[in-house]
ZANUTI-802956 format. One record per atom (N, C-alpha, C): residue number from 0; residue in three letters; x negated, y negated, z negated; atom name. Coordinates in steps of 0.2 Angstrom, whole numbers, m for minus. Atoms other than C-alpha are relative to their C-alpha. Last residue first. Example, Ala and Ser with C-alpha at 12.3 -4.5 7.8 and 13.67 -1.06 7.14 Angstrom:
<rs>
  num  residu     c1     c2     c3  atome
    1     SER      4      6      1      N
    1     SER    m68      5    m36     CA
    1     SER      4     m5     m3      C
    0     ALA     m4      6      0      N
    0     ALA    m62     22    m39     CA
    0     ALA     m4     m6      0      C
</rs>
This chain:
<rs>
  num  residu     c1     c2     c3  atome
  219     UNK      8      2      3      N
  219     UNK     36    m22    m21     CA
  219     UNK      2     m2     m6      C
  218     UNK      4     m5     m2      N
  218     UNK     55    m20    m11     CA
  218     UNK     m8     m4     m2      C
  217     UNK      5      4     m2      N
  217     UNK     69    m29    m20     CA
  217     UNK     m6      5      2      C
  216     UNK      7     m3      5      N
  216     UNK     85    m22    m20     CA
  216     UNK     m6     m2      2      C
  215     UNK      2      5      4      N
  215     UNK     98    m30     m9     CA
  215     UNK     m3      1     m6      C
  214     UNK     m1      9     m4      N
  214     UNK    103    m15      2     CA
  214     UNK     m1     m3     m8      C
  213     UNK      7      5      0      N
  213     UNK     94      0     m8     CA
  213     UNK      1     m8      3      C
  212     UNK      0      3      7      N
  212     UNK    111      9    m13     CA
  212     UNK     m7     m5      0      C
  211     UNK     m4      6      2      N
  211     UNK    115     12      5     CA
  211     UNK     m1     m3     m7      C
  210     UNK      1      8     m4      N
  210     UNK    100     22      8     CA
  210     UNK      4     m4     m1      C
  209     UNK      7      1     m1      N
  209     UNK    100     36     m5     CA
  209     UNK     m1     m7      3      C
  208     UNK      2      3      5      N
  208     UNK    119     36     m4     CA
  208     UNK     m7     m3     m2      C
  207     UNK      0     m4      6      N
  207     UNK    119     41     14     CA
  207     UNK      0     m4     m7      C
  206     UNK      7     m2      4      N
  206     UNK    123     29     27     CA
  206     UNK      1      5     m6      C
  205     UNK      1      6      5      N
  205     UNK    143     31     34     CA
  205     UNK    m11      3     m3      C
  204     UNK      6     m5      3      N
  204     UNK    147     43     50     CA
  204     UNK     m4     m8     m5      C
  203     UNK     m3     m1      8      N
  203     UNK    165     35     54     CA
  203     UNK     m7      3     m5      C
  202     UNK     m2      6      6      N
  202     UNK    158     25     69     CA
  202     UNK      2      1     m6      C
  201     UNK     m7     m2      1      N
  201     UNK    150     41     78     CA
  201     UNK      1     m7     m6      C
  200     UNK     m4     m4      6      N
  200     UNK    131     35     79     CA
  200     UNK      9      0      0      C
  199     UNK     m1     m6     m1      N
  199     UNK    123     30     95     CA
  199     UNK      4      5     m4      C
  198     UNK     m5      1     m4      N
  198     UNK    121     13     90     CA
  198     UNK      4      7      3      C
  197     UNK      3     m1     m6      N
  197     UNK    110     19     76     CA
  197     UNK      6     m2      5      C
  196     UNK      0     m6     m3      N
  196     UNK    117     10     61     CA
  196     UNK     m3      0      7      C
  195     UNK     m2      0     m7      N
  195     UNK    109     m5     53     CA
  195     UNK      2      6      4      C
  194     UNK      3     m5     m5      N
  194     UNK    107     m3     33     CA
  194     UNK      4      0      8      C
  193     UNK     m3     m6     m1      N
  193     UNK    110    m20     25     CA
  193     UNK     m2      7      5      C
  192     UNK     m7      1     m2      N
  192     UNK     95    m28     19     CA
  192     UNK      3      6      0      C
  191     UNK     m3     m4     m4      N
  191     UNK     80    m23      8     CA
  191     UNK      6     m3      4      C
  190     UNK     m8     m5      2      N
  190     UNK     74    m36     m1     CA
  190     UNK      2      1      4      C
  189     UNK     m5     m5     m7      N
  189     UNK     56    m45      0     CA
  189     UNK      7      3     m2      C
  188     UNK     m4     m7      3      N
  188     UNK     51    m58    m14     CA
  188     UNK      3      3      7      C
  187     UNK     m2     m6     m7      N
  187     UNK     39    m73    m11     CA
  187     UNK      3      7     m2      C
  186     UNK      0     m9     m1      N
  186     UNK     36    m84    m25     CA
  186     UNK      3      2      6      C
  185     UNK     m7     m2     m5      N
  185     UNK     31   m102    m22     CA
  185     UNK     m1      6      1      C
  184     UNK      2     m6     m4      N
  184     UNK     17   m108    m36     CA
  184     UNK      9      0      4      C
  183     UNK     m3     m5      2      N
  183     UNK     14   m126    m44     CA
  183     UNK      0      8      6      C
  182     UNK      6     m6      0      N
  182     UNK      8   m142    m41     CA
  182     UNK      4      5     m3      C
  181     UNK     m3     m6      2      N
  181     UNK     17   m159    m38     CA
  181     UNK     m4      6      0      C
  180     UNK     m3     m4     m5      N
  180     UNK      5   m174    m37     CA
  180     UNK      3      8     m3      C
  179     UNK     m7     m1     m1      N
  179     UNK      2   m187    m48     CA
  179     UNK      4      4      5      C
  178     UNK     m2      1     m5      N
  178     UNK    m16   m189    m45     CA
  178     UNK      7     m1      1      C
  177     UNK     m2      6     m1      N
  177     UNK    m21   m189    m62     CA
  177     UNK      0     m2      5      C
  176     UNK     m7      1      1      N
  176     UNK    m21   m170    m62     CA
  176     UNK      3     m7     m2      C
  175     UNK     m5      2     m3      N
  175     UNK    m35   m172    m50     CA
  175     UNK      7      2     m3      C
  174     UNK     m1      7     m2      N
  174     UNK    m47   m174    m64     CA
  174     UNK      3     m1      5      C
  173     UNK      4      2     m4      N
  173     UNK    m45   m155    m71     CA
  173     UNK      1     m9      1      C
  172     UNK      4      5      6      N
  172     UNK    m32   m150    m84     CA
  172     UNK     m7     m3      2      C
  171     UNK     m4      5      4      N
  171     UNK    m20   m144    m71     CA
  171     UNK     m4     m4     m5      C
  170     UNK      3      7      0      N
  170     UNK    m33   m138    m59     CA
  170     UNK      4     m4     m4      C
  169     UNK      6      1      5      N
  169     UNK    m32   m119    m61     CA
  169     UNK     m2     m6     m2      C
  168     UNK      7      3     m1      N
  168     UNK    m15   m117    m52     CA
  168     UNK     m5     m2     m5      C
  167     UNK     m2      8     m3      N
  167     UNK     m1   m106    m60     CA
  167     UNK     m7     m2      3      C
  166     UNK      1      7      4      N
  166     UNK     m1    m89    m64     CA
  166     UNK      1     m6      4      C
  165     UNK     m7      2      1      N
  165     UNK     m4    m72    m56     CA
  165     UNK     m2     m6     m4      C
  164     UNK      1      7      1      N
  164     UNK    m20    m64    m46     CA
  164     UNK      8     m2     m3      C
  163     UNK     m6      3      0      N
  163     UNK    m23    m45    m46     CA
  163     UNK     m1     m8     m3      C
  162     UNK      0      8      1      N
  162     UNK    m38    m35    m40     CA
  162     UNK      7     m2      0      C
  161     UNK     m5      3      1      N
  161     UNK    m42    m15    m40     CA
  161     UNK      0    m10     m2      C
  160     UNK     m1      4      3      N
  160     UNK    m56     m5    m33     CA
  160     UNK      9     m5     m1      C
  159     UNK     m5      6     m1      N
  159     UNK    m55     12    m30     CA
  159     UNK     m2     m5     m4      C
  158     UNK      3      7      1      N
  158     UNK    m66     27    m30     CA
  158     UNK      4     m6      2      C
  157     UNK      6      0      6      N
  157     UNK    m58     42    m37     CA
  157     UNK     m2     m7      0      C
  156     UNK      1      6      5      N
  156     UNK    m42     41    m27     CA
  156     UNK     m5     m1     m5      C
  155     UNK      0      1      7      N
  155     UNK    m47     54    m15     CA
  155     UNK      2     m5     m3      C
  154     UNK      4      5      1      N
  154     UNK    m40     52      4     CA
  154     UNK      0      1    m11      C
  153     UNK      0      1      8      N
  153     UNK    m29     67      9     CA
  153     UNK     m6     m4      0      C
  152     UNK      4      2      4      N
  152     UNK    m27     65     28     CA
  152     UNK      0      1     m7      C
  151     UNK     m1      3      6      N
  151     UNK    m13     73     39     CA
  151     UNK     m6     m1     m4      C
  150     UNK      7     m1      5      N
  150     UNK    m14     75     57     CA
  150     UNK     m1     m3     m8      C
  149     UNK      2      3      6      N
  149     UNK      2     79     65     CA
  149     UNK     m6      2     m3      C
  148     UNK      3      6     m5      N
  148     UNK      4     88     83     CA
  148     UNK     m1     m6     m6      C
  147     UNK      5      0     m3      N
  147     UNK      5    105     73     CA
  147     UNK     m2     m6      3      C
  146     UNK      6      1      6      N
  146     UNK     17    100     60     CA
  146     UNK     m6      1      4      C
  145     UNK      2      6      4      N
  145     UNK     28     95     74     CA
  145     UNK     m3     m1     m4      C
  144     UNK      3      4     m6      N
  144     UNK     27    112     82     CA
  144     UNK     m1     m5     m2      C
  143     UNK      7     m2      0      N
  143     UNK     30    121     66     CA
  143     UNK     m4     m4      6      C
  142     UNK      0     m9     m3      N
  142     UNK     47    111     64     CA
  142     UNK    m10      0     m1      C
  141     UNK      0      0     m6      N
  141     UNK     49     95     53     CA
  141     UNK     m2      8      2      C
  140     UNK      8     m4      0      N
  140     UNK     61     96     42     CA
  140     UNK     m4      1      5      C
  139     UNK      2     m6     m1      N
  139     UNK     80     88     45     CA
  139     UNK     m9      0      0      C
  138     UNK      0     m1     m8      N
  138     UNK     86     74     36     CA
  138     UNK     m5      7      2      C
  137     UNK     m6      0     m5      N
  137     UNK     92     75     19     CA
  137     UNK     m1      0      7      C
  136     UNK     m4     m7      1      N
  136     UNK     81     83      7     CA
  136     UNK      6     m2      5      C
  135     UNK      2     m5     m3      N
  135     UNK     67     72     14     CA
  135     UNK      4      7     m1      C
  134     UNK      0     m3     m4      N
  134     UNK     75     58     12     CA
  134     UNK     m2      5      3      C
  133     UNK     m8     m4     m2      N
  133     UNK     81     57     m5     CA
  133     UNK      0      0      7      C
  132     UNK     m1     m6      6      N
  132     UNK     67     43    m10     CA
  132     UNK      6      3      3      C
  131     UNK     m8      1     m1      N
  131     UNK     63     32      8     CA
  131     UNK      1      7     m6      C
  130     UNK     m3      5     m4      N
  130     UNK     45     28      9     CA
  130     UNK      7     m1     m3      C
  129     UNK      2      6      3      N
  129     UNK     37     38     m6     CA
  129     UNK      3     m7      4      C
  128     UNK     m4      1      3      N
  128     UNK     50     52      1     CA
  128     UNK     m5     m6     m6      C
  127     UNK     m7      1     m2      N
  127     UNK     43     53     16     CA
  127     UNK      3     m2     m4      C
  126     UNK      2      5     m5      N
  126     UNK     23     53     12     CA
  126     UNK      8     m3      1      C
  125     UNK      1      5      5      N
  125     UNK     28     64     m2     CA
  125     UNK     m1     m6      3      C
  124     UNK     m5      3      4      N
  124     UNK     36     75     10     CA
  124     UNK     m2     m5     m5      C
  123     UNK     m6      4     m2      N
  123     UNK     23     75     21     CA
  123     UNK      4     m1     m3      C
  122     UNK      2      6     m2      N
  122     UNK      9     80     10     CA
  122     UNK      5     m4      3      C
  121     UNK      0      2      6      N
  121     UNK     19     95      3     CA
  121     UNK     m2     m8      0      C
  120     UNK     m8      2      2      N
  120     UNK     21    100     22     CA
  120     UNK      1     m4     m7      C
  119     UNK     m1      4     m5      N
  119     UNK      3     99     23     CA
  119     UNK      8     m2      0      C
  118     UNK      2      6      0      N
  118     UNK     m1    107      8     CA
  118     UNK      1     m5      4      C
  117     UNK     m5      1      7      N
  117     UNK     10    122     11     CA
  117     UNK     m2     m7     m2      C
  116     UNK     m8      2     m1      N
  116     UNK      2    123     29     CA
  116     UNK      4     m3     m6      C
  115     UNK     m3     m6      2      N
  115     UNK    m16    123     25     CA
  115     UNK      6     m2     m1      C
  114     UNK     m1     m6     m5      N
  114     UNK    m26    111     36     CA
  114     UNK      6      7     m3      C
  113     UNK     m3     m5      2      N
  113     UNK    m27     94     28     CA
  113     UNK      3      6      5      C
  112     UNK     m7     m1     m3      N
  112     UNK    m40     84     35     CA
  112     UNK      4      6     m4      C
  111     UNK      1     m7     m2      N
  111     UNK    m53     79     22     CA
  111     UNK      7      1      4      C
  110     UNK     m8     m5     m1      N
  110     UNK    m54     60     20     CA
  110     UNK     m3      7      1      C
  109     UNK      1     m6     m7      N
  109     UNK    m73     53     16     CA
  109     UNK      6      4     m1      C
  108     UNK      2     m6     m1      N
  108     UNK    m72     38      3     CA
  108     UNK      0      5      6      C
  107     UNK      6     m4     m5      N
  107     UNK    m66     22     m2     CA
  107     UNK     m2      7     m2      C
  106     UNK     m1     m6      1      N
  106     UNK    m48     14     m9     CA
  106     UNK     m7      1      5      C
  105     UNK      6     m1     m4      N
  105     UNK    m46     m4    m12     CA
  105     UNK     m3      8      1      C
  104     UNK      2     m8      2      N
  104     UNK    m29     m8    m20     CA
  104     UNK     m6      0      5      C
  103     UNK      1     m5     m7      N
  103     UNK    m21    m26    m20     CA
  103     UNK     m5      5     m4      C
  102     UNK      3     m8      3      N
  102     UNK    m10    m36    m31     CA
  102     UNK     m2      3      7      C
  101     UNK      1     m5     m6      N
  101     UNK     m7    m56    m24     CA
  101     UNK     m1      9     m7      C
  100     UNK     m1     m5      6      N
  100     UNK     m3    m72    m31     CA
  100     UNK      2      5      3      C
   99     UNK     m5     m4     m1      N
   99     UNK    m12    m83    m18     CA
   99     UNK      3      4     m6      C
   98     UNK      2     m6      0      N
   98     UNK    m24    m98    m18     CA
   98     UNK      8      4      2      C
   97     UNK     m6     m4     m1      N
   97     UNK    m24   m118    m17     CA
   97     UNK     m2      8      1      C
   96     UNK     m3     m5      3      N
   96     UNK    m38   m124    m25     CA
   96     UNK      5      3      0      C
   95     UNK      5     m5      1      N
   95     UNK    m48   m131    m11     CA
   95     UNK      2      5     m6      C
   94     UNK      1     m6     m5      N
   94     UNK    m32   m140     m4     CA
   94     UNK     m6      5     m3      C
   93     UNK      4      1     m3      N
   93     UNK    m30   m151    m22     CA
   93     UNK      0      6      7      C
   92     UNK      3      8     m1      N
   92     UNK    m18   m154    m33     CA
   92     UNK     m3     m1      6      C
   91     UNK      4      4      5      N
   91     UNK    m14   m134    m32     CA
   91     UNK      1     m7      2      C
   90     UNK      0      8     m3      N
   90     UNK      0   m124    m23     CA
   90     UNK     m2     m3     m4      C
   89     UNK      2      3      6      N
   89     UNK     m3   m105    m28     CA
   89     UNK     m1     m6      4      C
   88     UNK      7      4     m2      N
   88     UNK      7    m96    m15     CA
   88     UNK     m1     m3     m7      C
   87     UNK     m3      8      0      N
   87     UNK     19    m80    m19     CA
   87     UNK     m7     m4      1      C
   86     UNK     m6      1      3      N
   86     UNK     19    m62    m22     CA
   86     UNK      1     m7      0      C
   85     UNK      0      6      0      N
   85     UNK      8    m55     m8     CA
   85     UNK      7     m3     m5      C
   84     UNK     m8      3      1      N
   84     UNK      6    m37    m10     CA
   84     UNK      0     m7     m1      C
   83     UNK      0      8      1      N
   83     UNK    m10    m29     m2     CA
   83     UNK      7     m1     m2      C
   82     UNK     m6      1      2      N
   82     UNK    m15     m9      0     CA
   82     UNK      2     m9     m2      C
   81     UNK     m2      5      5      N
   81     UNK    m32     m5      7     CA
   81     UNK      8     m1      0      C
   80     UNK     m9      3      1      N
   80     UNK    m38      9     13     CA
   80     UNK      0     m5     m4      C
   79     UNK     m6      7      6      N
   79     UNK    m57     10     18     CA
   79     UNK      6     m1      1      C
   78     UNK     m7      5     m2      N
   78     UNK    m64     25     28     CA
   78     UNK      0     m4     m7      C
   77     UNK     m2      5      5      N
   77     UNK    m82     36     27     CA
   77     UNK      6     m4      3      C
   76     UNK      2      7     m1      N
   76     UNK    m82     49     41     CA
   76     UNK      3     m3     m6      C
   75     UNK      8     m1      0      N
   75     UNK    m78     68     39     CA
   75     UNK     m4     m6      0      C
   74     UNK      4     m3      6      N
   74     UNK    m60     68     45     CA
   74     UNK     m7      0     m1      C
   73     UNK      5     m6      0      N
   73     UNK    m53     60     61     CA
   73     UNK     m4     m1     m7      C
   72     UNK     m1     m5      7      N
   72     UNK    m39     49     60     CA
   72     UNK     m3      5      1      C
   71     UNK      1      2      6      N
   71     UNK    m44     35     70     CA
   71     UNK      2      5     m5      C
   70     UNK      6     m1      3      N
   70     UNK    m45     44     85     CA
   70     UNK     m2     m1     m6      C
   69     UNK      1      7      2      N
   69     UNK    m26     47     86     CA
   69     UNK     m8      0     m2      C
   68     UNK      5      2     m7      N
   68     UNK    m24     63     99     CA
   68     UNK     m1     m8     m5      C
   67     UNK      7     m4     m2      N
   67     UNK    m17     73     83     CA
   67     UNK     m6     m3      6      C
   66     UNK      0     m4     m4      N
   66     UNK     m4     59     79     CA
   66     UNK     m8      3      1      C
   65     UNK     m1      3     m8      N
   65     UNK     m4     51     64     CA
   65     UNK      1      6      3      C
   64     UNK     m2     m5     m4      N
   64     UNK     m3     53     43     CA
   64     UNK     m1     m4      8      C
   63     UNK     m1      5     m6      N
   63     UNK    m11     45     27     CA
   63     UNK      2      5      7      C
   62     UNK     m1     m3     m7      N
   62     UNK    m11     54     11     CA
   62     UNK      1     m4      6      C
   61     UNK     m2      4     m6      N
   61     UNK    m20     47     m4     CA
   61     UNK      2      5      5      C
   60     UNK      0      1     m8      N
   60     UNK    m25     60    m14     CA
   60     UNK      5     m6      0      C
   59     UNK      8     m1     m1      N
   59     UNK    m27     64    m35     CA
   59     UNK     m3     m3      6      C
   58     UNK      4      3      6      N
   58     UNK    m11     61    m45     CA
   58     UNK     m7     m2      3      C
   57     UNK     m1     m3      6      N
   57     UNK     m1     63    m29     CA
   57     UNK     m4     m2     m6      C
   56     UNK      5     m3      4      N
   56     UNK      1     50    m15     CA
   56     UNK      4      5     m6      C
   55     UNK     m4     m1      5      N
   55     UNK     10     43      1     CA
   55     UNK     m4      2     m5      C
   54     UNK      5     m3      6      N
   54     UNK      5     33     15     CA
   54     UNK      5      3     m5      C
   53     UNK     m5     m2      6      N
   53     UNK     13     23     31     CA
   53     UNK     m4      5     m4      C
   52     UNK     m4     m6      0      N
   52     UNK      0     16     43     CA
   52     UNK      4      2     m8      C
   51     UNK     m7     m1      5      N
   51     UNK     m6      1     48     CA
   51     UNK      2      7      1      C
   50     UNK     m6     m1     m3      N
   50     UNK    m24      4     58     CA
   50     UNK      4      1     m7      C
   49     UNK     m3      0      6      N
   49     UNK    m41     m5     56     CA
   49     UNK      8      0      2      C
   48     UNK     m6      1      0      N
   48     UNK    m56     m2     68     CA
   48     UNK      5      1     m7      C
   47     UNK     m5      0      5      N
   47     UNK    m73     m5     67     CA
   47     UNK      7     m1      3      C
   46     UNK     m5      5      0      N
   46     UNK    m83     m1     81     CA
   46     UNK      5      0     m5      C
   45     UNK      5      7      3      N
   45     UNK    m98     11     83     CA
   45     UNK      4     m6      1      C
   44     UNK      5      2     m4      N
   44     UNK    m87     24     92     CA
   44     UNK     m4     m7     m2      C
   43     UNK     m2     m5     m8      N
   43     UNK    m73     24     81     CA
   43     UNK     m4     m3      5      C
   42     UNK      4      0     m7      N
   42     UNK    m77     16     64     CA
   42     UNK      1      4      4      C
   41     UNK      1     m4     m2      N
   41     UNK    m62     16     50     CA
   41     UNK     m6     m2      5      C
   40     UNK      7      3     m4      N
   40     UNK    m52      4     41     CA
   40     UNK     m5      6      1      C
   39     UNK      5     m4      0      N
   39     UNK    m35     11     36     CA
   39     UNK     m6     m2      5      C
   38     UNK      5      2     m5      N
   38     UNK    m22     m2     32     CA
   38     UNK     m7      5     m1      C
   37     UNK      6      2      0      N
   37     UNK     m8      4     21     CA
   37     UNK     m5     m2      5      C
   36     UNK      5      1     m8      N
   36     UNK     11      4     23     CA
   36     UNK     m7     m1     m3      C
   35     UNK     m1     m5     m4      N
   35     UNK     22     11      9     CA
   35     UNK     m4     m1      5      C
   34     UNK     m1      2     m7      N
   34     UNK     23     m2     m6     CA
   34     UNK     m1      6      4      C
   33     UNK     m5      6     m1      N
   33     UNK     25     m3    m24     CA
   33     UNK      1      0      7      C
   32     UNK     m7     m2      2      N
   32     UNK     19     15    m30     CA
   32     UNK      5     m6      4      C
   31     UNK     m3     m5     m6      N
   31     UNK      3     11    m22     CA
   31     UNK      7      0      0      C
   30     UNK      3      2     m7      N
   30     UNK     m1     m5    m32     CA
   30     UNK      3      5      5      C
   29     UNK     m6      4     m1      N
   29     UNK      8      4    m48     CA
   29     UNK      0     m5      6      C
   28     UNK     m7     m4     m1      N
   28     UNK     m3     18    m47     CA
   28     UNK      5     m6      1      C
   27     UNK      4     m4     m8      N
   27     UNK    m21      6    m45     CA
   27     UNK      8      4      0      C
   26     UNK      1      5     m4      N
   26     UNK    m15     m3    m61     CA
   26     UNK      1      2      6      C
   25     UNK     m9      2      0      N
   25     UNK    m11     12    m70     CA
   25     UNK      1     m6      4      C
   24     UNK     m5     m5     m6      N
   24     UNK    m27     16    m65     CA
   24     UNK      5      0     m1      C
   23     UNK     m6     m5      2      N
   23     UNK    m35      2    m75     CA
   23     UNK      3      4      4      C
   22     UNK      2     m7      1      N
   22     UNK    m51     m6    m71     CA
   22     UNK      5      6     m1      C
   21     UNK     m2     m5      7      N
   21     UNK    m46    m22    m66     CA
   21     UNK     m2      9      1      C
   20     UNK      0     m8     m2      N
   20     UNK    m51    m37    m56     CA
   20     UNK      3      5     m6      C
   19     UNK     m6     m4      0      N
   19     UNK    m45    m54    m59     CA
   19     UNK      1      7      5      C
   18     UNK     m7      0      4      N
   18     UNK    m57    m59    m70     CA
   18     UNK      6      1      3      C
   17     UNK      0     m7      3      N
   17     UNK    m71    m54    m58     CA
   17     UNK      5      0     m5      C
   16     UNK     m5      0      4      N
   16     UNK    m68    m66    m46     CA
   16     UNK      2      4     m5      C
   15     UNK     m2      7      1      N
   15     UNK    m82    m63    m36     CA
   15     UNK      7      1     m4      C
   14     UNK      4      4      0      N
   14     UNK    m93    m47    m39     CA
   14     UNK      2     m7      1      C
   13     UNK     m3      6     m1      N
   13     UNK    m81    m34    m45     CA
   13     UNK     m6     m6      0      C
   12     UNK      3      4      5      N
   12     UNK    m91    m17    m43     CA
   12     UNK      5     m7      3      C
   11     UNK     m5      2      5      N
   11     UNK    m80     m5    m32     CA
   11     UNK     m1     m5     m5      C
   10     UNK     m6      4     m5      N
   10     UNK    m92     m2    m19     CA
   10     UNK      7     m3     m2      C
    9     UNK      1      5     m3      N
    9     UNK   m107      0    m30     CA
    9     UNK      5     m2      4      C
    8     UNK      5     m2     m6      N
    8     UNK    m98     11    m39     CA
    8     UNK     m1     m6      2      C
    7     UNK      4      4     m3      N
    7     UNK    m87      8    m57     CA
    7     UNK     m5      3      3      C
    6     UNK      5      0      1      N
    6     UNK    m75     24    m63     CA
    6     UNK     m3     m8      5      C
    5     UNK      3     m3     m6      N
    5     UNK    m57     19    m64     CA
    5     UNK     m6     m1     m2      C
    4     UNK      3      6     m4      N
    4     UNK    m52     17    m82     CA
    4     UNK     m3      3      5      C
    3     UNK      2     m3     m6      N
    3     UNK    m39     30    m91     CA
    3     UNK     m4     m4      6      C
    2     UNK      0     m7      0      N
    2     UNK    m34     17   m102     CA
    2     UNK      0      4      5      C
    1     UNK     m1     m4     m7      N
    1     UNK    m40      0   m103     CA
    1     UNK      0      8     m2      C
    0     UNK      3     m6     m1      N
    0     UNK    m38     m9   m120     CA
    0     UNK      1      4      6      C
</rs>
């Protein structure tokens, strides 16, 4: 049973590999929470542009930011934002049946430019904390001049499409099973490494706990 289902629209309806589609809002939240880089697709001067950028979210909106001079971060036009995690390769007995285990989300909508100073600060806090929990309280906050030089867009999470693929190859009970070839999955996992200090730091200055404890933990 799907709780709090995502609405189906013409843009979010699953037309291929429907069995991999999900209407569960919880799956959308989990995919967004597992990453911090999205790809923002927008049309600029009649040409498609896809921009990688960091993001944060609350229950209603996805926040993306960039420079005021960035042409791709113009509010008022439809955009598409995607977040994808690759969990492994699916290596079947035939090349045709090869695939990828993945989790992906696609969000459609018309973003609005955040101009209210309090919301802008909160959006940037969420964005910072999404990538590095604890960093907003540790580092210097943005100045008024820095806030003015930053564009923050809020995109509603209402219209979103989710797809997830897990498991083994699908040709184990077909004719190719008689080939005697190995088949299975090759998992992929990203792990945070040891913090590398800025060469200009004093040698006695150690990374704070909220950064140091991420070493060796899995991302995504």
